[in-house]
C-alpha positions in Angstrom: -28.8 49.4 -6.5 -27.6 45.7 -6.8 -24.3 46.6 -5.8 -25.2 48.8 -3.1 -27.3 46.2 -1.7 -24.2 43.5 -2.0 -22.2 46.1 0.0 -25.1 46.5 2.6 -25.0 42.7 3.1 -21.2 42.5 3.1 -21.4 45.4 6.0 -24.0 43.2 8.1 -21.3 40.2 7.6 -18.5 42.1 9.1 -20.7 43.1 12.2 -21.7 39.6 12.4 -18.2 38.5 12.2 -17.0 40.8 15.0 -20.2 39.8 17.3 -19.3 36.1 16.9 -15.6 36.9 17.8 -16.9 38.8 20.8 -19.4 36.0 21.8 -16.5 33.3 21.6 -15.1 35.0 24.8 -17.8 37.0 26.3 -20.1 34.2 27.0 -17.6 31.8 28.7 -16.6 34.9 30.8 -20.5 35.4 31.6 -20.7 31.9 32.7 -17.7 31.8 34.7 -18.6 34.9 36.5 -22.1 33.4 37.5 -20.3 30.2 38.5 -17.7 31.8 40.5 -19.5 34.9 41.8 -17.0 37.3 40.3 -17.4 40.1 37.8 -17.6 39.7 34.2 -14.8 42.4 33.8 -12.5 40.0 36.0 -13.3 36.9 34.1 -12.6 38.6 30.7 -9.2 39.6 32.2 -8.6 36.0 32.9 -9.1 34.8 29.5 -6.9 35.2 26.6 -7.7 38.9 26.2 -8.2 39.3 22.9 -9.2 42.8 21.6 -11.7 43.4 19.1 -10.4 46.6 17.9 -9.4 45.8 14.3 -12.7 43.9 13.7 -14.8 46.8 15.1 -12.8 49.3 13.4 -13.4 47.5 9.9 -16.9 47.2 10.5 -17.3 50.8 11.3 -15.1 52.0 8.4 -16.9 50.0 5.8 -20.4 50.3 7.0 -20.1 54.3 7.4 -18.8 54.6 4.1 -21.4 52.1 2.7 -24.2 54.3 4.5 -22.9 57.4 2.9 -22.5 55.8 -0.5 -26.0 54.3 -0.5 -27.5 57.7 0.9 -25.6 59.8 -1.7 -27.0 57.3 -4.5 -30.7 57.5 -3.3 -30.4 61.3 -3.2 -29.1 61.3 -6.9 -32.1 59.1 -8.0 -34.6 61.2 -6.4 -33.1 64.5 -7.5 -33.9 67.8 -5.9 -37.0 66.5 -3.6 -34.4 64.5 -1.9 -33.0 67.8 -0.2 -36.4 69.0 1.2 -36.9 68.6 5.0 -40.3 66.9 4.4 -38.5 64.1 2.4 -36.9 61.3 4.8 -33.8 61.2 2.4 -32.6 64.4 3.7 -32.3 63.1 7.2 -30.8 59.7 6.0 -27.9 61.7 4.2 -27.2 63.7 7.4 -27.4 60.5 9.5 -25.0 58.6 7.0 -22.6 61.4 7.2 -22.4 61.7 10.8 -21.5 57.8 11.4 -18.3 58.7 9.3 -17.4 61.2 12.1 -18.5 60.2 15.5 -17.1 57.4 17.4 -13.7 58.0 15.7 -13.6 59.3 12.0 -13.0 57.0 9.1 -9.3 58.1 9.3 -9.2 56.9 12.9 -10.4 53.6 12.1 -8.1 53.1 9.3 -5.2 54.1 11.8 -6.6 51.3 14.1 -6.9 48.7 11.5 -3.4 49.2 10.2 -1.7 49.3 13.7 -3.4 46.1 14.3 -2.2 44.5 10.9 1.4 45.7 11.7 1.4 44.0 15.1 -0.2 40.7 13.5 2.6 40.9 10.9 5.3 41.5 13.5 4.2 38.6 15.8 4.0 36.4 12.8 7.6 37.2 12.0 8.7 36.6 15.4 7.3 33.2 15.3 9.3 32.0 12.4 
């Protein structure tokens, strides 16, 4: 249980890291849009244009896998009662599994991460 709690907190940290990175660009774009009377979308285009795909893919991959791991462990601890529709764990297990599938499967998230890493490595090689 301690390991699952630590993994859950690590997942939160990944999500907080993503939102922090997004806020660094999104908040100035909102301020500029209000000041200039333009759309936020136009202001985001003017900024450095960072993509958050890698960070969001990392968060989704890790968190969906941890959710499934936690649900699986809880079902194991509770035994047969966990499979009964009257017991909330049955729904949690289904919910955890679907997070690995919708909005891009875990395999797609891995592809997004590795693509971003290759681009980062290639750009660093070009600087040297």
